[in-house]
N, C-alpha and C positions, 0 to 999 in steps of 0.2 A: 826647294819650292817647286811645285808641279808646273810645267810649262804649258801654255795654251797652244794647241795645234795652229799652225800658220793659216790654213784655210779658214778657220773659224774666228781668228783674232779680230778681224775688222768687219765681220759679217753680222747681220742682224740676228742670226741664230745664237751667236755667242752672247750678245747683249740680252737676249731673252733668257738664256740659260743661267747666266750669272745671278740675276736677281732672284731666280727660283731657288738656287742653292742658298743664297744669302737670306731669302725669305724663310726657308726652312730652319736655318740656324737662328734667325731672329725669333721665330715662333717658339722654338724650343727654349730660348733664353727667357722669353716672356712667361711661358708655362712654369719654368723652374722658379722664376722670381715670384710668381703668384702663389706658388705652394710654400716656398721657404720665406714667407714674410713674417713680420714681427708678431702678428696676431696668432698665426699658426704655431710659431715657436713657443708662445706663452701657453697655448693649449697642450703642446707636446710636453712642456715642463710639468703641467698638472698631471698628465698621464704617468710620467716617470715618478712623480712624487708619491703616487698611490702606494706602491709596494714599500717604498722607503718609510712612509708614514706608518704603515701597519707594523713594520719591524720596530720602529721607535716606540710606538704605543704599547706594544706587547713585550718590549725589551725588559729583561731582568724581572720577569714575572708579571709585568703589566702594572705594577703599583709603585715603581720607583719615581719619586717626584722629578728627578733630573731627566730621566728618559721621557717622562710625560711632558716636560717643558720643551724638549727637542721636538717631540711629536706635535705639540701645539704650534711651534714655529713653522714646521712643514705644512700643517693645516692652514695656518694664516697666510703663508705664501700662496697656496693653492687658491684660497678665497680672494686674495688681492688680484692675482692674475685673471681670475674669473671676471672681476669687475672691469678689467681693461681690455681683454682680447676682443670681446664683442664690439665694444665702443670703437676701438681702433679699426676693426674690419669694416664697420659701417661708415666711419668718418673718412677713411682714406681709400675706400673702394678696394679692400683686401679680402672680400668675401670669396671663398672657394668651396668647392664640393667637399673637400677634406674637412674644412672648418665646420661646415654645416653638420657633418656626421660626428666628428671627433669632439667638438665642443660640448654638446649635451652628454656624450658618453663620459667625458672627463669630469663634468659636474656631478653626475650621478655616481661615478666610481668613487670619488673621494668622500662624498657624503655617505654613501652606502657602506664603505669600508669603515668609516668612523662609527656609524651607528651600530653596525654588527659587532665590532670589536668592543665597544662600550657595553653593549648588552651581554656579550660573552664574558666580560670581566665582572659583570654584576653591578655596574655603575648606573645603568639605564634600563628601565623595564622593557622587556621584549615587545610589549604591546605598542609602546611608543615607536620603536623601530618599525614594527609592522604597519602602523598607520602611515608613517612618513613614506616608507618605501612602496607601500601599496598604492598610495596616492600618486607617486611619481610614475609607477608602472601603468596605472590606470589612465592617467592623462596622456601618456605616450601612446597607448593603444587608441585612446579617443581621438587624438590628432590624426592617426592613420585612418580611422573610421570615417572621418569627414574630409579627408585631404582632397578628394575629387571636387568638393564644393567650395573649398577655400581653406585659409589658414587661421587658426585661433590665435590671436595676438596675445603677447604677454601683458598682463594687466598690472596696474600699480599694486594691487593687493598681492599678486604673485611675487613682485619684487620685494615687498615688505616681508613676505613669507620666507623668501630666500635669505634675507638679511637676518631675520629672527632665528632661523634654523642654524645659520653659520655662527651667529653669536652664541647661541645656546650650546651647540655641540662643542665649540671652542672652549667654553667654560667647563664643560664636562671632561674634556681632554686634560685640562689642568687638574692637578691634585689640590683642589680647593677644600677648605674647611671653614667652619663657623658661619658667619653671616653670608659670606660669598657663596658657600654651598647652598644655603637657603635661597639666595637670589637666583642662582642658576636654575633651580627647580621652577621658579615662577617664569623665568625667561623661556624655558622649555615649554611650559604650559601655554604661554602666548604663541609660541611657534606651532604647537600642535593645533591650537584653535585656528590659527591662520591657515594651516595646512588643510584642515577639513573645510573651512569656509570657502577658500579660493578653489578647492577641488570641486565643490558643488557649483560654484559660479562657472567653472570651465565646462561642466556637464551641461548647464543651462545654455551656454553659448554654443556648444556643439549641437544640441538639439535644435536650436533656432536656426543655425547655419545649415543644417541638413534639411530641415523643412523648407527653408527658402530655396535651397538648391534644387530640391525635388519639384517644387512648384514652378521654378523657371524651366526645368526640363519638360514638365508637362505642357507648359505654355508654348515652348518651342516646338514640341511634337504636334500640338494642335494647330499651330501656325503652318507647319510644313504640310500637314494633312489638308488644310484649307487651300493652300497654294497648289497642291497636286490635284485637288478635285475641281478647281476653277476651270481649267481648260476642258475637262470632260463636260462640265455643265454648259459651256459655251457652244458645244457642237450641236 
């Protein structure tokens, strides 16, 4: 153990130094705990599952029912963790910068990988994949476009869209035949409709938010100009 120098052992300088060292260690521990929390670990699991899911889905030519079942299990785990990580982060104050960035990336990565692989295998038309991925990319760019004016909240329709997409894609990952294959077609049709409708709603919200923000900026600028001209008028 490192000994404390005698002159500083009973002085106020030592008392001031030790808390600083302990404070740094405490801050580091808090930062580490805030990063390696359960919500972020679930997000990391989803990211790790993406390449594994692709390998399973394309395994043995991509049409083996057993491999497709394993791929479905990986996809289901990813979807379930998606339901819980955000809720845990908000409920238990586990929100971190890493989570804000990694969570949407993980969501889009697993869904995008599934759609592209299914279209590449010929199970899903490419235009469906283009509509869904184009919508996700467009909404992401839209959020950046209006970020200075505010945040576009997730709507109930958006949550229904996510549920419909996850259910439909999961059904396509499985090697279904007969009535179930017909059912998955209609579930995917509902998912595509919700994708387009909610996308248009986000566009509307973004336009309203930007107009409101620009109007507030003009009002503040006018107020500042009036305040600056008032002393000149009083002279």
